[in-house]
Backbone as a ProteinNet text record, in pm:
[ID]
protein_1_A
[PRIMARY]
XXXXXXXXXXXXXXXXXXXXXXXXXXXXXXXXXXXXXXXXXXXXXXXXXXXXXXXXXXXXXXXXXXXXXXXXXXXXXXXXXXXXXXXXXXXXXXXXXXXXXXXXXXXXXXXXXXXXXXXXXXXXXXXXXXXXXXXXXXXXXXXXXXXXXXXXXXXXXXXXXXXXXXXXXXXXXXXXXXXXXXXXXXXXXXXXXXXXXXXXX
[TERTIARY]
-2261.2	-2119.1	-2038.1	-1946.1	-1863.6	-1738.9	-1705.2	-1583	-1463.6	-1351	-1228.7	-1197.1	-1145.9	-1120.9	-1028.9	-923.2	-827.7	-895.8	-985.5	-1057	-1153.9	-1218.3	-1311	-1238.7	-1121.4	-1042	-1000.3	-960.8	-916.7	-1029.7	-1151.2	-1267.7	-1304.6	-1299.4	-1332.7	-1233.7	-1106.8	-1002.9	-1024	-1056	-1079.4	-1200.8	-1306.1	-1427.2	-1398.3	-1321.8	-1287.1	-1201.5	-1108.4	-1020.9	-1102.2	-1195.6	-1280.7	-1366.9	-1419.7	-1501.9	-1418.8	-1295	-1206.4	-1176.8	-1152.2	-1125.1	-1247.4	-1365.5	-1489.1	-1511.6	-1486	-1502.8	-1403.2	-1280.6	-1177.8	-1219.1	-1274.1	-1321.5	-1429.7	-1522.5	-1631.8	-1577.4	-1481.5	-1423.7	-1351.4	-1272.8	-1201	-1299.1	-1405.1	-1505.3	-1574.4	-1610.1	-1675.5	-1581.5	-1452.6	-1355	-1342.7	-1338.1	-1328.8	-1453.5	-1570	-1695.5	-1697	-1652.8	-1652	-1557.4	-1443.1	-1346.5	-1408.3	-1486.6	-1552.2	-1657.1	-1721.9	-1825.1	-1766.1	-1646	-1591.4	-1523.5	-1491.5	-1432.4	-1537.7	-1499.2	-1592.5	-1616.8	-1726.2	-1759.3	-1648.8	-1591.5	-1485.8	-1361.1	-1329.8	-1213.7	-1238.1	-1359.1	-1393	-1378.7	-1425.9	-1419.1	-1274.2	-1194.2	-1052.5	-982.4	-1010.7	-947.4	-993.8	-1121.1	-1170	-1098.7	-1083.1	-1014.7	-871.3	-806.6	-669.7	-667.3	-764.3	-771.1	-792	-875	-895.8	-764.1	-686.3	-556.6	-463.8	-468.9	-384.9	-416.7	-543.3	-586	-603.2	-542.6	-550.4	-414.5	-418.9	-297.4	-300.5	-191.6	-175.8	-79.8	-84.7	14.7	156.1	252.5	390.4	443.4	413.3	467.6	409.8	289.2	227.9	297.3	335.1	401.1	549.1	610.1	753.8	777.6	713.5	724.8	828.6	904.7	1007.7	957	826.3	768	756.6	820.6	814.1	677.9	590.2	458.1	350.2	249.9	127.9	29.2	-2.1	-76.8	-226.7	-277.7	-419.6	-476.9	-544.5	-592.3	-738	-764.7	-901.7	-946.8	-1053.4	-1100.1	-1226.6	-1218.6	-1331.7	-1313.2	-1419.7	-1413.4	-1371.3	-1270.8	-1216.9	-1320.6	-1365.5	-1466.4	-1406	-1272.8	-1205.2	-1150.2	-1171	-1108.1	-961.4	-887.1	-743	-711.6	-788.9	-761.6	-784	-881.2	-905.7	-788.3	-737.2	-622.4	-498.5	-481.7	-365.4	-369.7	-491.6	-504.7	-450.6	-435.4	-383.9	-253.5	-225.9	-105.4	20.3	101.7	227.7	217.4	96.8	82.6	138.7	196.5	260.6	162	188.9	113.1	208.9	225.2	304.3	444	513.6	649.3	652	537.6	528.5	460.2	442.4	367.9	263	148.5	36.9	74.3	49.4	62.9	-68.7	-132.3	-262.5	-243.2	-309.9	-307.5	-451.3	-483.9	-622.1	-632.8	-725.1	-753.7	-892.3	-896.1	-1024.7	-1106.6	-1039.4	-1112.6	-1183.6	-1143.6	-1201.8	-1140.7	-1040.6	-976.5	-835.5	-804	-672	-608.8	-480.9	-409	-378.5	-336.4	-297.1	-183.5	-89.6	24	-22.9	-118	-171	-240.4	-314.5	-383.4	-283.5	-171.2	-68	-12.7	-9.7	50	-46.6	-176.9	-273.1	-281.4	-281.8	-307.2	-451	-495.3	-631.6	-695.4	-818.5	-890.4	-1020	-1029.9	-1155.4	-1230.8	-1348.1	-1425.2	-1529.5	-1517.7	-1606.3	-1747	-1842.9	-1982.6	-2003	-1908	-1919.1	-1909.7	-1861.6	-1842.8	-1953.2	-2064.4	-2173.6	-2218	-2233.8	-2281.9	-2179.6	-2051.9	-1945.1	-1899.6	-1967.3	-1920.1	-1899.7	-1993.5	-1971.3	-1841	-1813.6	-1691.1	-1567.2	-1575.7	-1462.2	-1429.9	-1532.4	-1510.3	-1458.4	-1504.6	-1456.6	-1306.1	-1260	-1116.7	-1036.5	-1090.8	-1018.4	-1010.4	-1110.5	-1116.1	-1002.2	-931.5	-819.2	-691.3	-697.8	-577.8	-601.7	-495.4	-508.3	-518.6	-633.5	-657.3	-777.6	-761.9	-872.2	-964.6	-1087.9	-1180.9	-1278.3	-1291.1	-1375.3	-1457.5	-1581.2	-1664.6	-1777.6	-1838.4	-1959.9	-2082.2	-2065.9	-2179	-2273.8	-2401.7	-2499.7	-2498.3	-2493	-2494.6	-2363.8	-2255.8	-2126.2	-2081.7	-2089.9	-2041.6	-2128.2	-2257.7	-2345.5	-2329.3	-2261.5	-2236.2	-2097.3	-2026.8	-1895.3	-1779.2	-1806.3	-1701.2	-1672.4	-1565.2	-1524.2	-1580.9	-1567.4	-1612.1	-1696.1	-1813.7	-1902.3	-1908.2	-1879	-1890	-2029.1	-2093.5	-2231.4	-2239.8	-2282	-2298.1	-2423.7	-2408.3	-2521.8	-2514.1	-2592	-2583	-2445.9	-2376.9	-2242	-2134.4	-2174.3	-2079.1	-2076.7	-1975.7	-1962.9	-1982.4	-2072.4	-2086.9	-2036.8	-2018.1	-1965.5	-2012	-2020.9	-2052	-1926.2	-1910.8	-1796.2	-1844.7	-1783.9	-1810.5	-1688	-1690.9	-1574.3	-1534.4	-1632.9	-1603.8	-1523.4	-1557.1	-1483.6	-1339.7	-1321.2	-1186	-1104.1	-1164.3	-1094.7	-1061.1	-1153	-1132	-1010.2	-984.3	-870.5	-741.5	-746.9	-630.7	-583.6	-680.2	-651.9	-708.3	-667.7	-723.8	-741.8	-853.6	-878.3	-902.5	-852.3	-855.8	-998.2	-1011	-1140.6	-1191.1	-1100.1	-1140.5	-1228.1	-1197.5	-1277.3	-1404.7	-1391.1	-1506.8	-1616.5	-1577.6	-1674.8	-1756	-1700.7	-1767.5	-1856.3	-1846.2	-1914.5	-2045.5	-2126.8	-2241	-2190.4	-2203.1	-2149	-2253.6	-2209.2	-2298.4	-2232	-2313.7	-2263.6	-2295.1	-2220.6	-2245.9	-2382.6	-2465.9	-2599.4	-2592.4	-2704.6	-2710.1	-2677.2	-2726.6	-2698.6	-2549.6	-2486.3	-2343.6	-2256.2	-2305.7	-2228.1	-2241.4	-2341.7	-2366.3	-2286.8
4369	4404.9	4279.3	4252.7	4132.9	4163.7	4065.9	4080.2	4046.5	4116.4	4076.7	3931.9	3859.8	3715.5	3687	3765.8	3744	3759.1	3859.9	3881.4	3767	3718.7	3606.4	3482.5	3456.4	3339	3353.8	3475.9	3501.2	3475.9	3525.3	3506.6	3359	3289.5	3146.8	3066	3101.1	3031.1	3050.3	3174.6	3205.2	3128.9	3120.3	3049.2	2900.6	2842.7	2699.8	2673.4	2765.4	2749.2	2755.7	2851.5	2865	2741.1	2688	2567.2	2448.7	2440.4	2330.2	2333.7	2456	2469.4	2428.3	2473	2439.3	2288.2	2225.4	2080.4	2008.3	2061.6	2001.2	2005.8	2119.9	2133.5	2031	2015.5	1919.2	1777.2	1744.6	1609.4	1579.5	1678.2	1658.2	1636.3	1718	1704.8	1568.9	1527.5	1397.5	1283.4	1299.8	1195.8	1177.7	1291.1	1283.9	1217.2	1253.2	1193.2	1044.3	1009.8	868.9	787.6	849.9	778.2	741	835.5	806.9	698.6	698.4	599	457.8	444.1	310.8	254.7	339.8	288.7	211.1	94.8	15.4	79.9	41.6	97.4	69.9	-50.1	-83.1	3.3	33.7	118.3	261	311.2	445.2	452.9	351.4	352.2	341	263.9	253.2	387.8	454.5	583.3	691.4	689.7	784.8	761.5	636.3	604.2	655.5	641.1	692.5	844.3	912.4	1058.7	1103.1	1029.5	1063.8	1053.3	950	933	1051.4	1100.5	1214.7	1338.3	1353.3	1473.1	1450	1342.5	1310.1	1331.9	1381.3	1398.4	1300	1222.4	1129.4	1188.1	1140.6	1183.1	1150.4	1231.9	1213.8	1074.8	1024.8	893.5	781.1	802.6	701.5	699.8	817.7	825.6	791.6	824.5	798.5	667.8	562.9	432.5	341.2	397.3	317.8	232.6	233.8	155.2	243.8	204.9	287.8	284.8	194.9	180.4	246.2	297.5	340.6	225.7	159.8	34.5	58.6	9.1	16.4	-121.9	-134.6	-264.9	-285.7	-394.9	-432.4	-538.5	-507.2	-597.4	-668.5	-800.8	-879.4	-920.3	-969.8	-1017.1	-902	-925.6	-821.1	-778	-650.4	-604.8	-548.2	-548.4	-485.8	-588.6	-562.7	-644.8	-608.7	-687.5	-664.2	-528.1	-486.2	-356.8	-242.4	-258	-156.4	-148.7	-264.5	-266.7	-210	-245.2	-193.9	-42.4	16.3	161.2	240.2	174.9	246.5	187.5	63.8	-1.8	76.1	112	180.2	330.5	385.2	530.5	604.1	722.2	795.6	866.6	858	931.4	963.8	1092.1	1132.9	1071.1	1077	1020.3	869.8	807.5	662.1	616.8	487.8	437.2	337.6	341.3	254.5	106.9	33.8	-111.7	-172	-251.3	-310.1	-444.4	-460.1	-588	-628.5	-754.5	-802.3	-898.3	-867.2	-954	-1013.3	-1115.2	-1169.7	-1231.4	-1273.4	-1332	-1224.5	-1098.6	-989.7	-974.6	-1057.7	-1055	-999	-897	-837.1	-849.4	-881	-885.4	-743.8	-730.4	-599.6	-539.9	-624.7	-578.5	-525.4	-596.4	-552.7	-417.8	-400	-273.1	-158.4	-185.8	-83.6	-41.2	-134	-105	-33.8	-56.8	-0.2	152.4	218	361.8	388.7	307.3	315.2	177.4	174	46.6	59	-20.1	-27.3	-149.4	-125.2	-234.7	-282.4	-407.4	-466.9	-485.5	-487.8	-510	-648.1	-739.4	-872.9	-865.9	-753.3	-738.3	-655.9	-639.2	-556.1	-599.6	-728.8	-778.4	-758	-754.7	-740.8	-596.1	-505.1	-366.8	-302.9	-315.7	-252.5	-296.9	-426.9	-478.2	-429.5	-427.1	-381.1	-235.1	-151.9	-9.5	14.9	-63.1	-50.6	-77.4	-176.7	-208.5	-101	-54.4	40.4	179.9	217.3	352.8	383.7	281.1	302.7	341.4	341.9	366.6	480.6	550.9	655.5	594.5	535.2	466.9	531.2	569.5	626.1	512.5	513.2	404.5	446.8	360.3	386.6	261.2	281	166.1	211.2	114	141.7	77.8	38.8	-12.3	103.6	85.7	191.9	234.3	367	418.9	402.9	371.2	346	464	584.6	702.2	732.2	711.8	737.9	631.4	522.6	416.6	428.1	536	560.3	547.9	508.8	506.3	647.7	664.4	799.4	843.2	757.8	796.5	685.1	721.6	626.8	662.2	566.4	585.2	542.1	628.6	601.6	612.9	506.2	507.2	585.8	683.1	764.3	776.9	693.4	690.9	643.1	724.4	689.9	754.9	813.3	887.3	832.1	878	840.7	964.9	956.3	1060.4	1003.9	1091.6	1038.9	1119.4	1048.2	1107.1	1103.1	1202.4	1208.2	1236.2	1165.7	1187.1	1258.7	1393.1	1468.1	1431.7	1401	1367.5	1237.6	1139.7	1012.5	1034.2	1122.9	1154	1221	1316.5	1389	1296	1205.9	1112.3	1023.7	991.9	906.2	986.3	1116.6	1205.9	1219.8	1217.3	1242.1	1378.8	1427.9	1552.2	1533.8	1584	1572.2	1711.9	1735.7	1868.7	1922.8	2054.6	2120.5	2108.3	2088.6	2071.3	1947.3	1843.7	1721.5	1739	1801.2	1823.1	1899	1999.4	2082.8	2005.5	1895.4	1816.5	1706.1	1685.5	1572.4	1612.1	1509.9	1524.8	1490.1	1581.8	1559.5	1492.1	1392.5	1321.3	1305.8	1279	1251.9	1107.4	1056.3	920.3	915.4	823.6	810.5	749.3	752.7	693.1	544.6	476.1	332.7	309.4	401	386.5	405.5	483.2	508	395.5	310.7	203.8	78.9
-6390.9	-6382	-6354.6	-6439.1	-6423.8	-6340.2	-6251.7	-6175.1	-6263.2	-6240.8	-6312.1	-6280.9	-6378.9	-6363.4	-6244.4	-6225.6	-6116.1	-5980.7	-5970.1	-5845.1	-5818.7	-5924	-5912.7	-5861.1	-5917.1	-5874.9	-5729.3	-5690.2	-5552.7	-5453.9	-5487.6	-5399.8	-5391.1	-5504.2	-5507.2	-5423.8	-5434.9	-5357.8	-5208.7	-5168.9	-5027.9	-4975	-5058.6	-5017.6	-4998.9	-5090.6	-5082	-4958.9	-4931.2	-4816	-4685.9	-4678.6	-4559.6	-4539.8	-4650.3	-4643.1	-4597.1	-4644.9	-4606.8	-4457.3	-4404.5	-4261.3	-4179.6	-4224.5	-4154.9	-4154.3	-4267.7	-4276.8	-4188.1	-4178.8	-4094.7	-3948	-3905.6	-3767.5	-3738	-3832.3	-3814.8	-3806.2	-3893.2	-3895.7	-3765.6	-3714.9	-3589.2	-3474.3	-3471.6	-3365.4	-3371.9	-3492.5	-3509.4	-3473.4	-3504.3	-3472.5	-3322.4	-3248.1	-3102.3	-3044.8	-3100.5	-3054.2	-3084.2	-3206.3	-3246.7	-3161	-3121.1	-3038.9	-2904.4	-2847.5	-2719.9	-2737.3	-2856.1	-2881.7	-2889.5	-2948.9	-2971.5	-2847.3	-2749.7	-2627.5	-2549.3	-2502	-2423.3	-2287.5	-2225.3	-2093.8	-1993.3	-1998.6	-1902.2	-1923.5	-2050.4	-2078.3	-2030.4	-2053.7	-2005.1	-1853	-1782.9	-1636.7	-1588.1	-1660.2	-1624.4	-1643.9	-1755.4	-1784	-1687	-1651.8	-1551.8	-1418.3	-1380.6	-1254.9	-1257	-1371.3	-1386.2	-1371.6	-1434.3	-1425	-1280.2	-1205.7	-1065.2	-988.1	-1018.6	-951.9	-982.1	-1104.3	-1142.1	-1058.2	-1020.8	-949.4	-799.7	-748.8	-605.7	-539.5	-416.5	-337.1	-220.5	-207.7	-96.2	6.7	130.1	228.8	179.2	215.7	169	199.5	319.9	357.2	271.1	216.8	129.8	-5.9	-53.8	-184.9	-174.6	-62.9	-46.6	27.8	-22.9	43.6	-21	-115.7	-181.4	-295.6	-318.9	-427.6	-551.9	-664.1	-785	-853.5	-807.8	-870.4	-785.9	-853.6	-786.4	-803.7	-693.9	-699.8	-719.1	-830.8	-864.4	-835.2	-721.6	-676.3	-715.9	-782.6	-818.1	-719	-645.7	-541.4	-588.1	-597.5	-645.5	-790.6	-851	-989.6	-1082	-1163	-1250.4	-1355.1	-1349.9	-1445.7	-1574.1	-1582.7	-1695.7	-1792.8	-1923	-2025.5	-2036.4	-2114.7	-2126.1	-2186.8	-2287	-2349.2	-2250.1	-2160.5	-2057.8	-1961.5	-1920.2	-1829.9	-1898.5	-2026.9	-2102	-2115.7	-2112.8	-2131.4	-2012.1	-1895.8	-1778.2	-1724.1	-1755.5	-1702.6	-1743.5	-1645.2	-1673.6	-1691.1	-1687.2	-1705	-1582.7	-1605.1	-1495.1	-1402.8	-1273	-1170.7	-1055.8	-1023.1	-906.8	-905.5	-1017.3	-1029	-1010.3	-1023	-1020.1	-1148.3	-1164.6	-1279.2	-1229.5	-1294.8	-1254.2	-1267.1	-1160.7	-1165.2	-1117.7	-1204.4	-1172.1	-1103	-989.9	-919.5	-889.1	-914.7	-900.7	-782.3	-691.9	-577.8	-601.6	-685.1	-730.6	-617.6	-510.1	-397.2	-315.9	-337.8	-260.8	-123.2	-93.3	38.6	25.5	104.8	103.4	241.5	242.8	369.3	414.3	537.6	591.7	508.3	466.8	386	250.8	188.1	59	71.5	179.8	201.5	214.7	276.3	291.7	154.7	59.8	-72	-166.1	-153.5	-249.3	-237.4	-352.7	-357.4	-404.9	-499.4	-552.2	-539.5	-495.5	-488.1	-567.6	-674.1	-749.9	-699.6	-641.9	-583.2	-683.6	-722.7	-822.6	-767.7	-857.8	-818	-757.3	-780.1	-720.1	-567.7	-515.5	-370.3	-304.8	-374.8	-322.8	-183.8	-163.7	-34.2	76.8	40	139.5	154.7	87.7	82.7	220	315.5	446.5	512.9	509.5	572	497	363.8	283.7	312.2	310.3	334.8	475.7	569.9	707.2	714.3	636.8	633.1	560	446.9	363.5	424.9	503.1	557.7	653.7	697.1	789.3	715.6	581.5	502	402.3	361.6	259.4	119.6	91.6	-35.3	-103.7	-228.2	-305.5	-348.1	-300.9	-332.4	-442.2	-542.8	-659.5	-687.6	-733.1	-768.9	-860.8	-927.3	-1003.9	-936.8	-811.1	-733.3	-703.6	-730.9	-707.2	-560.9	-537.3	-401.5	-326.4	-397.4	-333.6	-246.3	-299.6	-225.2	-103.6	-114.7	-0.4	107.6	73.1	171.1	233	197.4	257.5	161.2	35.8	-65.8	-114.1	-189.7	-229.9	-365.1	-466.9	-601.4	-662.4	-709.5	-778.2	-925.8	-1012.1	-1156.7	-1201.7	-1279.5	-1322.3	-1473.5	-1540	-1685.6	-1721.3	-1809.6	-1854.4	-2005.6	-2076	-2221.8	-2264.5	-2344.5	-2390	-2304.4	-2193.2	-2110.1	-1967.7	-1893.4	-1753.3	-1667.5	-1570.7	-1470.5	-1338.1	-1239.7	-1114.5	-994	-882.6	-752.9	-667.3	-582.2	-491.5	-350.5	-255.8	-113.8	-54.9	-47.5	1.8	144.6	228.7	368.2	377.3	292.5	292.8	246.9	150.2	100.7	210.2	276.9	384.7	500.5	532.7	643.7	619.5	493	458	440.1	471.8	460.6	316.6	225	84.3	47.2	-67.6	-121.6	-271.1	-324.2	-467.4	-523.1	-641.5	-702.1	-713.5	-693.8	-709.2	-852.5	-948.4	-1088.1	-1104.7	-1027.4	-1030.7	-948.5	-832.7	-744.5	-818.4	-897.2	-967.2	-1070.6	-1119.7	-1223.2	-1164.9	-1033.9	-970.5	-904.7	-880.1	-790.2	-651.2	-556.9	-423.3	-333.5	-260.1	-169.6	-33.4	67.8	201.4	236.7	332.7	379.6	447.3	403.6	460.7	599.1	669.5	802.6	797.4	690.9	675	652.5	576.9	549.1	670.9	768.9	890.7	992.4	971.8	1069.1	1036.9
[MASK]
+++++++++++++++++++++++++++++++++++++++++++++++++++++++++++++++++++++++++++++++++++++++++++++++++++++++++++++++++++++++++++++++++++++++++++++++++++++++++++++++++++++++++++++++++++++++++++++++++++++++++

């Protein structure tokens, strides 16, 4: 039994349209995957740090300090390339905009500590980490690092490279101690850790 020509054309058109939509979905999915693949590790870590800032709450007096910038302080040797820094510089957070400042010596004055909202601690400061965290814990500063065991040593968020993706650990007690709050949406995605005995000493 032959189908009428008009019906045949209609069915063929519908099949082609369905195939086109399916191919479009696949292309979009592959494009998103490819975009993550081409981003460098440093850019991924910078963007994750920015996302954490978006989902963090600071005390009112910290945000209403008259500074239009949300200070993203890099402590130690800068681990980010220029494109990574450009990916977050000027982005909006809490009615402010990200301003990146680099303290390559790893030494911050009391005034600088007062200004920082986020502190990314470079792996170059691994040996000085206990002293750094001791200084930072007195301020409402979100501390982030890719130093292994950072959160169990009293830091707040540890970024961990896993294949082509970034995973992270969070120390909720360290966040609470600094009078910060981070969204449950982020907490649910993290591996939660507590400060170890060594980190408390």
